[in-house]
C-alpha positions as protocol buffer text, in pm:
chain_id: "A"
residue {
  index: 1
  type: MET
  ca { x: -8634 y: -3207 z: 6056 }
}
residue {
  index: 2
  type: VAL
  ca { x: -8559 y: -2914 z: 6286 }
}
residue {
  index: 3
  type: THR
  ca { x: -8701 y: -2676 z: 6027 }
}
residue {
  index: 4
  type: ASN
  ca { x: -9025 y: -2873 z: 6011 }
}
residue {
  index: 5
  type: ILE
  ca { x: -9051 y: -2876 z: 6390 }
}
residue {
  index: 6
  type: LEU
  ca { x: -9005 y: -2498 z: 6400 }
}
residue {
  index: 7
  type: LEU
  ca { x: -9269 y: -2458 z: 6130 }
}
residue {
  index: 8
  type: PHE
  ca { x: -9524 y: -2619 z: 6364 }
}
residue {
  index: 9
  type: GLY
  ca { x: -9431 y: -2359 z: 6624 }
}
residue {
  index: 10
  type: PHE
  ca { x: -9499 y: -2076 z: 6379 }
}
residue {
  index: 11
  type: GLU
  ca { x: -9815 y: -2228 z: 6236 }
}
residue {
  index: 12
  type: GLY
  ca { x: -10044 y: -1959 z: 6379 }
}
residue {
  index: 13
  type: TYR
  ca { x: -9826 y: -1667 z: 6267 }
}
residue {
  index: 14
  type: HIS
  ca { x: -9854 y: -1505 z: 5927 }
}
residue {
  index: 15
  type: SER
  ca { x: -9482 y: -1448 z: 5873 }
}
residue {
  index: 16
  type: MET
  ca { x: -9152 y: -1530 z: 6034 }
}
residue {
  index: 17
  type: THR
  ca { x: -8894 y: -1266 z: 6124 }
}
residue {
  index: 18
  type: TRP
  ca { x: -8536 y: -1276 z: 5995 }
}
residue {
  index: 19
  type: ASN
  ca { x: -8414 y: -1398 z: 6334 }
}
residue {
  index: 20
  type: ASP
  ca { x: -8665 y: -1682 z: 6326 }
}
residue {
  index: 21
  type: MET
  ca { x: -8555 y: -1779 z: 5974 }
}
residue {
  index: 22
  type: ALA
  ca { x: -8188 y: -1772 z: 6078 }
}
residue {
  index: 23
  type: LEU
  ca { x: -8268 y: -1993 z: 6375 }
}
residue {
  index: 24
  type: ALA
  ca { x: -8458 y: -2236 z: 6155 }
}
residue {
  index: 25
  type: TRP
  ca { x: -8189 y: -2250 z: 5884 }
}
residue {
  index: 26
  type: SER
  ca { x: -7874 y: -2271 z: 6099 }
}
residue {
  index: 27
  type: PRO
  ca { x: -7893 y: -2650 z: 6162 }
}
residue {
  index: 28
  type: LEU
  ca { x: -7936 y: -2719 z: 5792 }
}
residue {
  index: 29
  type: VAL
  ca { x: -7642 y: -2497 z: 5697 }
}
residue {
  index: 30
  type: ILE
  ca { x: -7420 y: -2664 z: 5955 }
}
residue {
  index: 31
  type: LEU
  ca { x: -7530 y: -3005 z: 5827 }
}
residue {
  index: 32
  type: ASP
  ca { x: -7449 y: -2902 z: 5467 }
}
residue {
  index: 33
  type: PHE
  ca { x: -7099 y: -2792 z: 5562 }
}
residue {
  index: 34
  type: SER
  ca { x: -7032 y: -3104 z: 5767 }
}
residue {
  index: 35
  type: ILE
  ca { x: -7145 y: -3330 z: 5480 }
}
residue {
  index: 36
  type: LEU
  ca { x: -6926 y: -3136 z: 5237 }
}
residue {
  index: 37
  type: ALA
  ca { x: -6626 y: -3165 z: 5471 }
}
residue {
  index: 38
  type: PHE
  ca { x: -6685 y: -3539 z: 5521 }
}
residue {
  index: 39
  type: LEU
  ca { x: -6719 y: -3610 z: 5149 }
}
residue {
  index: 40
  type: GLY
  ca { x: -6412 y: -3401 z: 5066 }
}
residue {
  index: 41
  type: GLY
  ca { x: -6209 y: -3574 z: 5336 }
}
residue {
  index: 42
  type: LEU
  ca { x: -6324 y: -3914 z: 5216 }
}
residue {
  index: 43
  type: LEU
  ca { x: -6224 y: -3829 z: 4861 }
}
residue {
  index: 44
  type: LEU
  ca { x: -5880 y: -3704 z: 4964 }
}
residue {
  index: 45
  type: TRP
  ca { x: -5824 y: -4006 z: 5188 }
}
residue {
  index: 46
  type: SER
  ca { x: -5921 y: -4238 z: 4903 }
}
residue {
  index: 47
  type: ALA
  ca { x: -5686 y: -4061 z: 4663 }
}
residue {
  index: 48
  type: ASP
  ca { x: -5401 y: -4100 z: 4909 }
}
residue {
  index: 49
  type: LYS
  ca { x: -5457 y: -4461 z: 5016 }
}
residue {
  index: 50
  type: SER
  ca { x: -5586 y: -4643 z: 4709 }
}
residue {
  index: 51
  type: GLU
  ca { x: -5527 y: -4668 z: 4340 }
}
residue {
  index: 52
  type: TYR
  ca { x: -5612 y: -4366 z: 4132 }
}
residue {
  index: 53
  type: ARG
  ca { x: -5869 y: -4561 z: 3928 }
}
residue {
  index: 54
  type: THR
  ca { x: -6116 y: -4563 z: 4216 }
}
residue {
  index: 55
  type: THR
  ca { x: -6085 y: -4193 z: 4299 }
}
residue {
  index: 56
  type: PRO
  ca { x: -6294 y: -4064 z: 4003 }
}
residue {
  index: 57
  type: VAL
  ca { x: -6570 y: -4311 z: 4089 }
}
residue {
  index: 58
  type: LEU
  ca { x: -6573 y: -4202 z: 4451 }
}
residue {
  index: 59
  type: GLY
  ca { x: -6553 y: -3838 z: 4343 }
}
residue {
  index: 60
  type: SER
  ca { x: -6855 y: -3874 z: 4118 }
}
residue {
  index: 61
  type: ILE
  ca { x: -7053 y: -4048 z: 4393 }
}
residue {
  index: 62
  type: ALA
  ca { x: -6957 y: -3772 z: 4639 }
}
residue {
  index: 63
  type: SER
  ca { x: -7061 y: -3508 z: 4386 }
}
residue {
  index: 64
  type: ILE
  ca { x: -7399 y: -3674 z: 4332 }
}
residue {
  index: 65
  type: LEU
  ca { x: -7457 y: -3694 z: 4707 }
}
residue {
  index: 66
  type: PHE
  ca { x: -7364 y: -3328 z: 4746 }
}
residue {
  index: 67
  type: LEU
  ca { x: -7602 y: -3226 z: 4467 }
}
residue {
  index: 68
  type: ILE
  ca { x: -7883 y: -3422 z: 4634 }
}
residue {
  index: 69
  type: ASN
  ca { x: -7799 y: -3243 z: 4958 }
}
residue {
  index: 70
  type: CYS
  ca { x: -7813 y: -2903 z: 4784 }
}
residue {
  index: 71
  type: TRP
  ca { x: -8145 y: -2996 z: 4622 }
}
residue {
  index: 72
  type: ALA
  ca { x: -8288 y: -3087 z: 4963 }
}
residue {
  index: 73
  type: ALA
  ca { x: -8174 y: -2755 z: 5110 }
}
residue {
  index: 74
  type: ILE
  ca { x: -8323 y: -2552 z: 4822 }
}
residue {
  index: 75
  type: ASN
  ca { x: -8646 y: -2751 z: 4835 }
}
residue {
  index: 76
  type: THR
  ca { x: -8674 y: -2694 z: 5211 }
}
residue {
  index: 77
  type: TYR
  ca { x: -8618 y: -2321 z: 5158 }
}
residue {
  index: 78
  type: PHE
  ca { x: -8903 y: -2296 z: 4910 }
}
residue {
  index: 79
  type: VAL
  ca { x: -9137 y: -2507 z: 5124 }
}
residue {
  index: 80
  type: THR
  ca { x: -9054 y: -2290 z: 5427 }
}
residue {
  index: 81
  type: ASN
  ca { x: -9124 y: -1968 z: 5236 }
}
residue {
  index: 82
  type: ARG
  ca { x: -9447 y: -2102 z: 5092 }
}
residue {
  index: 83
  type: THR
  ca { x: -9568 y: -2218 z: 5434 }
}
residue {
  index: 84
  type: ALA
  ca { x: -9460 y: -1900 z: 5614 }
}
residue {
  index: 85
  type: SER
  ca { x: -9647 y: -1665 z: 5382 }
}
């Protein structure tokens, strides 16, 4: 969302500088790391507190959510580069 808002600010420009790209990507990178930390913590908490039969199910769900998150980040990168050039 922040990246899209910044894209409207650079709509009249032909290209973004590296500093502008770093500013636009930093919230998404922080969000990726926080989601990864949350899912890893949830998986470790589940492995400690519950039966070990549920841990692989939760691990697979966490992996799928992380892959969707990575896909969204890569898709946003390509949309940003296509719009900026």
